[in-house]
mmCIF file of the C-alpha atoms, coordinates in Angstrom:
data_MODEL
# 
_entry.id   MODEL 
# 
loop_
_atom_site.group_PDB 
_atom_site.id 
_atom_site.type_symbol 
_atom_site.label_atom_id 
_atom_site.label_alt_id 
_atom_site.label_comp_id 
_atom_site.label_asym_id 
_atom_site.label_entity_id 
_atom_site.label_seq_id 
_atom_site.pdbx_PDB_ins_code 
_atom_site.Cartn_x 
_atom_site.Cartn_y 
_atom_site.Cartn_z 
_atom_site.occupancy 
_atom_site.B_iso_or_equiv 
_atom_site.pdbx_formal_charge 
_atom_site.auth_seq_id 
_atom_site.auth_comp_id 
_atom_site.auth_asym_id 
_atom_site.auth_atom_id 
_atom_site.pdbx_PDB_model_num 
ATOM 1   C CA . MET A 1 1   ? -6.793  8.446   -29.254 1.00 0.00 ? 1   MET A CA 1 
ATOM 2   C CA . SER A 1 2   ? -9.799  8.577   -26.482 1.00 0.00 ? 2   SER A CA 1 
ATOM 3   C CA . SER A 1 3   ? -10.471 5.462   -26.392 1.00 0.00 ? 3   SER A CA 1 
ATOM 4   C CA . THR A 1 4   ? -6.899  4.614   -25.747 1.00 0.00 ? 4   THR A CA 1 
ATOM 5   C CA . LEU A 1 5   ? -6.573  6.944   -22.923 1.00 0.00 ? 5   LEU A CA 1 
ATOM 6   C CA . GLY A 1 6   ? -10.127 6.095   -21.622 1.00 0.00 ? 6   GLY A CA 1 
ATOM 7   C CA . GLY A 1 7   ? -9.250  2.466   -21.810 1.00 0.00 ? 7   GLY A CA 1 
ATOM 8   C CA . PHE A 1 8   ? -6.083  3.199   -19.614 1.00 0.00 ? 8   PHE A CA 1 
ATOM 9   C CA . LEU A 1 9   ? -7.616  5.228   -17.225 1.00 0.00 ? 9   LEU A CA 1 
ATOM 10  C CA . ILE A 1 10  ? -10.137 2.627   -16.680 1.00 0.00 ? 10  ILE A CA 1 
ATOM 11  C CA . GLY A 1 11  ? -7.833  -0.360  -16.667 1.00 0.00 ? 11  GLY A CA 1 
ATOM 12  C CA . PHE A 1 12  ? -5.093  1.217   -14.491 1.00 0.00 ? 12  PHE A CA 1 
ATOM 13  C CA . GLY A 1 13  ? -7.971  2.496   -12.074 1.00 0.00 ? 13  GLY A CA 1 
ATOM 14  C CA . LEU A 1 14  ? -9.595  -0.762  -11.726 1.00 0.00 ? 14  LEU A CA 1 
ATOM 15  C CA . CYS A 1 15  ? -5.983  -2.166  -10.898 1.00 0.00 ? 15  CYS A CA 1 
ATOM 16  C CA . LEU A 1 16  ? -5.319  0.627   -8.531  1.00 0.00 ? 16  LEU A CA 1 
ATOM 17  C CA . LEU A 1 17  ? -9.102  -0.012  -7.074  1.00 0.00 ? 17  LEU A CA 1 
ATOM 18  C CA . ILE A 1 18  ? -8.398  -3.746  -6.546  1.00 0.00 ? 18  ILE A CA 1 
ATOM 19  C CA . PHE A 1 19  ? -5.021  -3.006  -5.037  1.00 0.00 ? 19  PHE A CA 1 
ATOM 20  C CA . SER A 1 20  ? -6.266  -0.192  -2.506  1.00 0.00 ? 20  SER A CA 1 
ATOM 21  C CA . GLY A 1 21  ? -8.968  -2.701  -1.539  1.00 0.00 ? 21  GLY A CA 1 
ATOM 22  C CA . ALA A 1 22  ? -6.942  -5.422  -0.460  1.00 0.00 ? 22  ALA A CA 1 
ATOM 23  C CA . GLY A 1 23  ? -4.464  -2.882  1.115   1.00 0.00 ? 23  GLY A CA 1 
ATOM 24  C CA . ILE A 1 24  ? -7.471  -1.404  3.127   1.00 0.00 ? 24  ILE A CA 1 
ATOM 25  C CA . TYR A 1 25  ? -8.794  -5.071  4.260   1.00 0.00 ? 25  TYR A CA 1 
ATOM 26  C CA . GLY A 1 26  ? -4.830  -5.994  5.039   1.00 0.00 ? 26  GLY A CA 1 
ATOM 27  C CA . SER A 1 27  ? -4.377  -2.460  6.985   1.00 0.00 ? 27  SER A CA 1 
ATOM 28  C CA . TYR A 1 28  ? -7.427  -3.058  9.015   1.00 0.00 ? 28  TYR A CA 1 
ATOM 29  C CA . THR A 1 29  ? -6.754  -6.766  9.703   1.00 0.00 ? 29  THR A CA 1 
ATOM 30  C CA . SER A 1 30  ? -3.154  -5.799  11.216  1.00 0.00 ? 30  SER A CA 1 
ATOM 31  C CA . TYR A 1 31  ? -4.679  -2.827  13.111  1.00 0.00 ? 31  TYR A CA 1 
ATOM 32  C CA . TYR A 1 32  ? -7.105  -4.568  15.133  1.00 0.00 ? 32  TYR A CA 1 
ATOM 33  C CA . ARG A 1 33  ? -4.461  -7.348  15.783  1.00 0.00 ? 33  ARG A CA 1 
ATOM 34  C CA . ILE A 1 34  ? -1.964  -4.944  16.835  1.00 0.00 ? 34  ILE A CA 1 
ATOM 35  C CA . LEU A 1 35  ? -4.347  -3.317  19.241  1.00 0.00 ? 35  LEU A CA 1 
ATOM 36  C CA . GLU A 1 36  ? -4.265  -6.423  21.169  1.00 0.00 ? 36  GLU A CA 1 
ATOM 37  C CA . TRP A 1 37  ? -0.382  -5.613  21.874  1.00 0.00 ? 37  TRP A CA 1 
ATOM 38  C CA . VAL A 1 38  ? -0.306  -2.034  21.921  1.00 0.00 ? 38  VAL A CA 1 
ATOM 39  C CA . ASP A 1 39  ? -0.230  -1.882  26.099  1.00 0.00 ? 39  ASP A CA 1 
ATOM 40  C CA . GLU A 1 40  ? 2.309   -4.286  26.000  1.00 0.00 ? 40  GLU A CA 1 
ATOM 41  C CA . ILE A 1 41  ? 4.797   -2.551  23.301  1.00 0.00 ? 41  ILE A CA 1 
ATOM 42  C CA . SER A 1 42  ? 4.231   0.752   25.108  1.00 0.00 ? 42  SER A CA 1 
ATOM 43  C CA . LEU A 1 43  ? 5.291   -0.719  28.367  1.00 0.00 ? 43  LEU A CA 1 
ATOM 44  C CA . ILE A 1 44  ? 8.313   -2.381  26.768  1.00 0.00 ? 44  ILE A CA 1 
ATOM 45  C CA . TYR A 1 45  ? 9.096   1.022   24.959  1.00 0.00 ? 45  TYR A CA 1 
ATOM 46  C CA . ASN A 1 46  ? 8.346   3.230   27.943  1.00 0.00 ? 46  ASN A CA 1 
ATOM 47  C CA . ILE A 1 47  ? 10.856  0.715   30.162  1.00 0.00 ? 47  ILE A CA 1 
ATOM 48  C CA . THR A 1 48  ? 13.377  0.678   27.233  1.00 0.00 ? 48  THR A CA 1 
ATOM 49  C CA . HIS A 1 49  ? 13.375  4.702   27.293  1.00 0.00 ? 49  HIS A CA 1 
ATOM 50  C CA . SER A 1 50  ? 13.178  5.306   30.919  1.00 0.00 ? 50  SER A CA 1 
ATOM 51  C CA . ASP A 1 51  ? 15.985  7.192   32.401  1.00 0.00 ? 51  ASP A CA 1 
ATOM 52  C CA . LEU A 1 52  ? 16.938  4.338   34.580  1.00 0.00 ? 52  LEU A CA 1 
ATOM 53  C CA . TYR A 1 53  ? 17.436  1.741   31.574  1.00 0.00 ? 53  TYR A CA 1 
ATOM 54  C CA . VAL A 1 54  ? 19.503  4.313   29.588  1.00 0.00 ? 54  VAL A CA 1 
ATOM 55  C CA . ARG A 1 55  ? 21.552  5.090   32.425  1.00 0.00 ? 55  ARG A CA 1 
ATOM 56  C CA . SER A 1 56  ? 22.149  1.332   33.212  1.00 0.00 ? 56  SER A CA 1 
ATOM 57  C CA . LEU A 1 57  ? 22.805  0.717   29.452  1.00 0.00 ? 57  LEU A CA 1 
ATOM 58  C CA . ASN A 1 58  ? 25.286  3.356   29.552  1.00 0.00 ? 58  ASN A CA 1 
ATOM 59  C CA . THR A 1 59  ? 26.854  2.485   32.592  1.00 0.00 ? 59  THR A CA 1 
ATOM 60  C CA . MET A 1 60  ? 27.209  -1.097  31.316  1.00 0.00 ? 60  MET A CA 1 
ATOM 61  C CA . SER A 1 61  ? 28.475  -0.207  28.202  1.00 0.00 ? 61  SER A CA 1 
ATOM 62  C CA . ASN A 1 62  ? 31.174  1.811   29.699  1.00 0.00 ? 62  ASN A CA 1 
ATOM 63  C CA . ILE A 1 63  ? 32.237  -1.107  32.126  1.00 0.00 ? 63  ILE A CA 1 
ATOM 64  C CA . THR A 1 64  ? 32.432  -3.278  29.027  1.00 0.00 ? 64  THR A CA 1 
ATOM 65  C CA . SER A 1 65  ? 35.159  -1.407  27.781  1.00 0.00 ? 65  SER A CA 1 
ATOM 66  C CA . ILE A 1 66  ? 37.305  -1.567  31.140  1.00 0.00 ? 66  ILE A CA 1 
ATOM 67  C CA . LEU A 1 67  ? 36.145  -5.464  31.249  1.00 0.00 ? 67  LEU A CA 1 
ATOM 68  C CA . GLY A 1 68  ? 37.712  -6.022  27.785  1.00 0.00 ? 68  GLY A CA 1 
ATOM 69  C CA . SER A 1 69  ? 41.190  -4.635  29.145  1.00 0.00 ? 69  SER A CA 1 
ATOM 70  C CA . ILE A 1 70  ? 41.117  -6.560  32.367  1.00 0.00 ? 70  ILE A CA 1 
ATOM 71  C CA . ARG A 1 71  ? 40.068  -9.648  30.222  1.00 0.00 ? 71  ARG A CA 1 
ATOM 72  C CA . ASP A 1 72  ? 43.167  -9.347  28.365  1.00 0.00 ? 72  ASP A CA 1 
ATOM 73  C CA . LEU A 1 73  ? 45.135  -8.494  31.436  1.00 0.00 ? 73  LEU A CA 1 
ATOM 74  C CA . LEU A 1 74  ? 44.158  -11.576 32.991  1.00 0.00 ? 74  LEU A CA 1 
ATOM 75  C CA . LYS A 1 75  ? 45.285  -13.866 30.164  1.00 0.00 ? 75  LYS A CA 1 
ATOM 76  C CA . GLN A 1 76  ? 48.862  -12.650 30.540  1.00 0.00 ? 76  GLN A CA 1 
ATOM 77  C CA . ILE A 1 77  ? 48.802  -13.311 34.461  1.00 0.00 ? 77  ILE A CA 1 
ATOM 78  C CA . PRO A 1 78  ? 50.266  -17.167 34.787  1.00 0.00 ? 78  PRO A CA 1 
ATOM 79  C CA . ALA A 1 79  ? 48.600  -17.314 38.216  1.00 0.00 ? 79  ALA A CA 1 
ATOM 80  C CA . ILE A 1 80  ? 45.293  -16.752 36.986  1.00 0.00 ? 80  ILE A CA 1 
ATOM 81  C CA . ARG A 1 81  ? 45.090  -18.739 34.005  1.00 0.00 ? 81  ARG A CA 1 
ATOM 82  C CA . GLY A 1 82  ? 43.401  -21.694 35.553  1.00 0.00 ? 82  GLY A CA 1 
ATOM 83  C CA . ILE A 1 83  ? 40.373  -19.550 36.712  1.00 0.00 ? 83  ILE A CA 1 
ATOM 84  C CA . GLU A 1 84  ? 40.906  -17.177 33.666  1.00 0.00 ? 84  GLU A CA 1 
ATOM 85  C CA . PRO A 1 85  ? 38.276  -19.107 31.373  1.00 0.00 ? 85  PRO A CA 1 
ATOM 86  C CA . GLN A 1 86  ? 35.684  -18.930 34.269  1.00 0.00 ? 86  GLN A CA 1 
ATOM 87  C CA . ILE A 1 87  ? 36.101  -14.996 34.532  1.00 0.00 ? 87  ILE A CA 1 
ATOM 88  C CA . SER A 1 88  ? 36.259  -14.454 30.661  1.00 0.00 ? 88  SER A CA 1 
ATOM 89  C CA . SER A 1 89  ? 32.986  -16.186 30.228  1.00 0.00 ? 89  SER A CA 1 
ATOM 90  C CA . GLN A 1 90  ? 31.372  -13.947 32.827  1.00 0.00 ? 90  GLN A CA 1 
ATOM 91  C CA . ILE A 1 91  ? 32.959  -10.667 31.150  1.00 0.00 ? 91  ILE A CA 1 
ATOM 92  C CA . SER A 1 92  ? 31.608  -11.997 27.830  1.00 0.00 ? 92  SER A CA 1 
ATOM 93  C CA . ASP A 1 93  ? 28.182  -12.520 29.525  1.00 0.00 ? 93  ASP A CA 1 
ATOM 94  C CA . ILE A 1 94  ? 28.025  -8.759  30.447  1.00 0.00 ? 94  ILE A CA 1 
ATOM 95  C CA . PHE A 1 95  ? 28.900  -7.970  26.972  1.00 0.00 ? 95  PHE A CA 1 
ATOM 96  C CA . GLN A 1 96  ? 26.064  -9.954  25.523  1.00 0.00 ? 96  GLN A CA 1 
ATOM 97  C CA . ALA A 1 97  ? 23.723  -8.348  28.278  1.00 0.00 ? 97  ALA A CA 1 
ATOM 98  C CA . VAL A 1 98  ? 24.685  -5.175  26.861  1.00 0.00 ? 98  VAL A CA 1 
ATOM 99  C CA . ALA A 1 99  ? 24.209  -6.317  22.996  1.00 0.00 ? 99  ALA A CA 1 
ATOM 100 C CA . VAL A 1 100 ? 20.716  -7.830  24.052  1.00 0.00 ? 100 VAL A CA 1 
ATOM 101 C CA . MET A 1 101 ? 19.679  -4.629  25.927  1.00 0.00 ? 101 MET A CA 1 
ATOM 102 C CA . LYS A 1 102 ? 20.465  -2.363  23.077  1.00 0.00 ? 102 LYS A CA 1 
ATOM 103 C CA . GLU A 1 103 ? 18.901  -4.926  20.550  1.00 0.00 ? 103 GLU A CA 1 
ATOM 104 C CA . ILE A 1 104 ? 15.494  -4.796  22.711  1.00 0.00 ? 104 ILE A CA 1 
ATOM 105 C CA . GLN A 1 105 ? 15.811  -0.835  22.792  1.00 0.00 ? 105 GLN A CA 1 
ATOM 106 C CA . ALA A 1 106 ? 15.814  -0.780  19.028  1.00 0.00 ? 106 ALA A CA 1 
ATOM 107 C CA . ALA A 1 107 ? 13.205  -3.240  18.566  1.00 0.00 ? 107 ALA A CA 1 
ATOM 108 C CA . SER A 1 108 ? 10.784  -1.236  20.585  1.00 0.00 ? 108 SER A CA 1 
ATOM 109 C CA . GLU A 1 109 ? 11.651  1.706   18.638  1.00 0.00 ? 109 GLU A CA 1 
ATOM 110 C CA . ARG A 1 110 ? 10.780  0.004   15.210  1.00 0.00 ? 110 ARG A CA 1 
ATOM 111 C CA . VAL A 1 111 ? 7.983   -1.657  16.498  1.00 0.00 ? 111 VAL A CA 1 
ATOM 112 C CA . MET A 1 112 ? 6.575   1.742   18.015  1.00 0.00 ? 112 MET A CA 1 
ATOM 113 C CA . GLU A 1 113 ? 7.160   3.297   14.328  1.00 0.00 ? 113 GLU A CA 1 
ATOM 114 C CA . GLY A 1 114 ? 5.146   0.326   12.725  1.00 0.00 ? 114 GLY A CA 1 
ATOM 115 C CA . ILE A 1 115 ? 2.566   1.049   14.969  1.00 0.00 ? 115 ILE A CA 1 
ATOM 116 C CA . SER A 1 116 ? 2.093   4.474   13.613  1.00 0.00 ? 116 SER A CA 1 
ATOM 117 C CA . LEU A 1 117 ? 2.563   3.527   10.283  1.00 0.00 ? 117 LEU A CA 1 
ATOM 118 C CA . VAL A 1 118 ? -0.444  1.130   10.681  1.00 0.00 ? 118 VAL A CA 1 
ATOM 119 C CA . ASN A 1 119 ? -2.375  4.092   12.155  1.00 0.00 ? 119 ASN A CA 1 
ATOM 120 C CA . ILE A 1 120 ? -2.221  5.971   8.829   1.00 0.00 ? 120 ILE A CA 1 
ATOM 121 C CA . LEU A 1 121 ? -1.818  3.261   6.368   1.00 0.00 ? 121 LEU A CA 1 
ATOM 122 C CA . PRO A 1 122 ? -5.628  2.751   6.010   1.00 0.00 ? 122 PRO A CA 1 
ATOM 123 C CA . TRP A 1 123 ? -6.503  6.290   5.039   1.00 0.00 ? 123 TRP A CA 1 
ATOM 124 C CA . ILE A 1 124 ? -3.438  5.984   2.621   1.00 0.00 ? 124 ILE A CA 1 
ATOM 125 C CA . PHE A 1 125 ? -5.554  3.332   0.789   1.00 0.00 ? 125 PHE A CA 1 
ATOM 126 C CA . VAL A 1 126 ? -8.725  5.271   1.150   1.00 0.00 ? 126 VAL A CA 1 
ATOM 127 C CA . ALA A 1 127 ? -7.071  7.801   -0.760  1.00 0.00 ? 127 ALA A CA 1 
ATOM 128 C CA . MET A 1 128 ? -6.025  5.540   -3.474  1.00 0.00 ? 128 MET A CA 1 
ATOM 129 C CA . THR A 1 129 ? -9.533  4.255   -3.613  1.00 0.00 ? 129 THR A CA 1 
ATOM 130 C CA . ILE A 1 130 ? -10.859 7.761   -4.487  1.00 0.00 ? 130 ILE A CA 1 
ATOM 131 C CA . ILE A 1 131 ? -8.142  8.147   -6.893  1.00 0.00 ? 131 ILE A CA 1 
ATOM 132 C CA . ALA A 1 132 ? -9.057  4.888   -8.635  1.00 0.00 ? 132 ALA A CA 1 
ATOM 133 C CA . SER A 1 133 ? -12.470 5.742   -8.575  1.00 0.00 ? 133 SER A CA 1 
ATOM 134 C CA . ILE A 1 134 ? -12.097 9.316   -10.341 1.00 0.00 ? 134 ILE A CA 1 
ATOM 135 C CA . MET A 1 135 ? -9.713  7.972   -12.836 1.00 0.00 ? 135 MET A CA 1 
ATOM 136 C CA . ILE A 1 136 ? -12.587 4.990   -13.824 1.00 0.00 ? 136 ILE A CA 1 
ATOM 137 C CA . MET A 1 137 ? -15.124 7.589   -14.065 1.00 0.00 ? 137 MET A CA 1 
ATOM 138 C CA . VAL A 1 138 ? -13.200 10.102  -16.153 1.00 0.00 ? 138 VAL A CA 1 
ATOM 139 C CA . GLY A 1 139 ? -12.042 6.938   -18.257 1.00 0.00 ? 139 GLY A CA 1 
ATOM 140 C CA . VAL A 1 140 ? -15.756 6.234   -18.740 1.00 0.00 ? 140 VAL A CA 1 
ATOM 141 C CA . ASN A 1 141 ? -16.388 9.795   -19.753 1.00 0.00 ? 141 ASN A CA 1 
ATOM 142 C CA . ILE A 1 142 ? -13.701 9.957   -22.243 1.00 0.00 ? 142 ILE A CA 1 
ATOM 143 C CA . LEU A 1 143 ? -14.973 6.649   -23.965 1.00 0.00 ? 143 LEU A CA 1 
ATOM 144 C CA . LYS A 1 144 ? -18.498 8.035   -23.958 1.00 0.00 ? 144 LYS A CA 1 
ATOM 145 C CA . ARG A 1 145 ? -17.518 11.392  -25.557 1.00 0.00 ? 145 ARG A CA 1 
ATOM 146 C CA . GLY A 1 146 ? -15.235 9.482   -28.139 1.00 0.00 ? 146 GLY A CA 1 
ATOM 147 C CA . SER A 1 147 ? -18.152 7.081   -29.249 1.00 0.00 ? 147 SER A CA 1 
ATOM 148 C CA . ILE A 1 148 ? -20.370 10.023  -29.449 1.00 0.00 ? 148 ILE A CA 1 
ATOM 149 C CA . HIS A 1 149 ? -18.363 11.726  -32.032 1.00 0.00 ? 149 HIS A CA 1 
# 
């Protein structure tokens, strides 16, 4: 029984050690690559969460609800039908601008969350390495005790 438990702890510990070693390497590599972009990412985040940007986005969102009704009304007026496609196209551009602004804001939030994760990820892998080392040592001790008796 002790050889099975010891072998399991050693085997699982070695697998965890390999995985955590690769994780440490990958997270540190990612961390230093992200550091090159942190200033630009922070700038984009700060812009997309500034009062002016948020107010502009809210105003444009409110305007688009009105513009949708205006576009539908213009389709009903026979005298405007000749220029209505051009006006509809411009209104659609405003809808797209609002969607892009919201998308940029959401993307900047996701990237900032990712950066905070990359800051703690190496420490998680270090903890896994310590746990793996302890598992291996306990497994070796169990095997030694089992072979003595």
